[in-house]
Residue, then its C-alpha position, 0 to 999 in steps of 0.5 A: x500500500x505504501x509503495x502504491x501511494x508513493x507511485x501515485x504521489x510521484x505520478x501526481x508531482x510529474x503531472x503537475x510539473x508537466x502541466x506547469x511546463x505546458x502552461x508556461x509554454x502556452x503563456x509564452x506562445x500568446x502573441x501580444x500583437x492583437x491587443x497592441x494593434x488595437x491600442x496603436x489604432x485607438x491611441x496613436x493613430x488619432x494623433x498621427x492623423x492630427x499631426x499630418x493634418x489629414x481628415x481621412x486615411x484610406x487603405x485598400x486591401x486585397x488578396x495575395x498582393x496586400x498593402x505593407x500595413x495590412x496587418x497593422x490595420x486588420x486586413x491581413x486576411x483579405x480575400x477580396x478587395x476591401x476599403x478601410x477608412x480612418x477619419x476625424x469628425x469635428x466635435x462640439x468642443x472644437x476638437x475632433x473625434x476619431x473613427x474607423x470604418x471598414x467596407x469588407x466583403x461579406x466573406x470576411x466581414x463576420x470574422x473581422x467584426x469579431x476582432x473588435x478592432x474597428x468602430x464599424x464593419x460594413x458587410x458588402x454583399x457579393x457583386x457589390x463594390x467595397x471601393x464604391x461604398x467607401x468613395x460614397x462615404x468620403x463624398x458624403x462627409x466632404x473630407x478635404x485631405x484624404x491620405x492614401x498609401x503612395x510615397x516616394x520615400x517610405x516603402x511602408x507608406x507605398x502600398x497603393x498600386x497604380x491600378x488601385x489608385x486609378x480605380x479609387x480616383x474613378x470611384x471618387x470623381x475628379x473633385x475628390x480625387x484632387x484631394x488625395x495626398x500621400x500618407x507618408x507623414x501620417x505613417x511616419x507619425x504612427x509607426x515611429x512611436x512604439x507603445x511602452x509594452x512594445x519597447x519591453x518586447x523589443x528590449x527582451x529581443x535585444x537582450x537575447x540577441x546580445x547574450x547569444x552573440x557573447x555565447x557564440x564568441x566563446x565557441x571560437x577556436x582560432x585557426x579552426x572556427x570560421x565566420x560561417x561557423x559562428x553564424x551557424x551557432x546563432x542560427x541554431x540558437x534562433x531555431x531552439x528558441x523559436x525566433x526568426x530573422x530580423x532581416x534577410x536570412x542569408x545575411x543574418x547574422x553577418x559575422x566578419x573577421x576580415x576587412x569591411x564587407x558591408x551588409x553581407x553574408x558570413x563566409x568560410x574565412x578562418x578566424x585567426x589571432x589578431x582578428x577583430x570580429x564583427x557580428x551584426x545580428x538581429x532576431x524577430x519575436x512574435x513574428x513582429x518585433x525585431x532587434x539589431x545589435x552588433x558585438x565585437x571581439x578581438x582574438x589575442x595573439x600568442x603571448x597577449x593578455x590584452x589588445x595591442x595599443x592601436x586596437x584598444x584605441x580604435x575600440x575606445x574611439x568607437x565606444x566614445x563616438x557611440x556615447x556621444x551619439x547617445x547623449x545627443x539623443x533627446x526629444x526635439x533633436x534632429x537626426x542629423x545632429x545626433x550623427x554630427x555629435x559622433x562625427x566630431x569625435x571620429x575626426x578628433x580620434x583619426x577615424x577613416x571616413x565611414x559611409x554609414x549613418x550613426x543610426x536608424x529606427x528599429x521595431x517592426x523591421x530592422x530599418x523602420x520608419x522614423x528619423x534617420x540618424x545620419x547626414x553629417x558626413x555625406x554629400x546628401x542628407x535624407x529628409x528623415x535626417x532632418x526629422x526630430x526625435x520624439x519620446x517612444x521612438x526606438x533606435x539602433x545606433x553605432x559607435x564608429x572608428x575605421x582604420x586601414x589594415x596592413x593590406x590596405x583594406x579598411x576595418x570598421x568597429x561599429x558597435x551597435x546598441x539599442x535605445x528608446x527615447x524618453x521625455x528626458x533623453x535616451x535610455x539603453x534597452x540593454x547595457x552597452x558593450x563596455x570592453x572588447x570581448x577577448x578570445x584566447x589564441x590557445 
């Protein structure tokens, strides 16, 4: 009897552990995007319409070749043409009220309404045009500035095809077609700001990204391990944890122990003593949010216990440049001014010219919508570099120093960190790299 009780007790404990583990996995598997999306639409989108001075924003969705922002507004499952209208109406207090209205094919309307993303979903019967009904609604409310997703500068705001635009103009008529404007500014204002819960998700992605890179460097055996081996180790970590690539899979991670290669794939170059290794790596979590972190290591030569003086100078110069950029990152500061703060130190410390911008927004993609932290060293300045930073924006930014190698090629330290803009300045998402990671030669 005692043995039977013991067996039953052990069985109970084992079942409880399995249940707890399954519950934890299920909890981790819950995708926060549906709730985040609702809050972004209801809280951030009204501000974006107002900032862009837009009365209405029309997104046309369709199957197989959908708008880049389809799943940001809930039309990722469109099986037939649908029209999403976000608009402002004046209220009695002299302000405006935000509304969202969808003209959806009847085949998708029920499921879309159940998501409770939008104020109203109009079910459009088969054989009738969602676009025509949307156009009639726009005409009825006499909207003056109507944004559509056509943009020269931002691919995320350029989802309206040529034929869709022709159809929209035809449905609206000449009078209202002349009121169409680019949604570029609206999309910029909307996507550039991340909610606090999104920042927390990106922070965790950044933590894993840096942690795995450091772990990867511990696997390096000089004279044997290749750049591609390091990349394969990181790919295995991604698969183990169920995350995907932050950018093109064949270039993520970019591990490089030789001269600069820019955005590229890891090669079969063997890592040798005296090499400075760059790993540019990012992951995507929940199929939505991404990280972008670079960590650098130096391979000690036989007899060395620390980097040689020149390598140490390059590292300290790059680190100082990154810190200068970080200190300059405040609400109201232009992207080009952040870049300039680093450029001054690069010149003082004898860095070779670096073509890349100091930093870029990151969030839904590695190079997201928002201010470009660049322009001070180039012949031309992107319009986004003249935009100002705002609280809630997330950036990946580099600390630069470039030098000529003995073979005449160039090597750049570009230690890349991530930060969020707060009301008071900038905040690192994770602790920055303070020292070169040292890899023993034997």
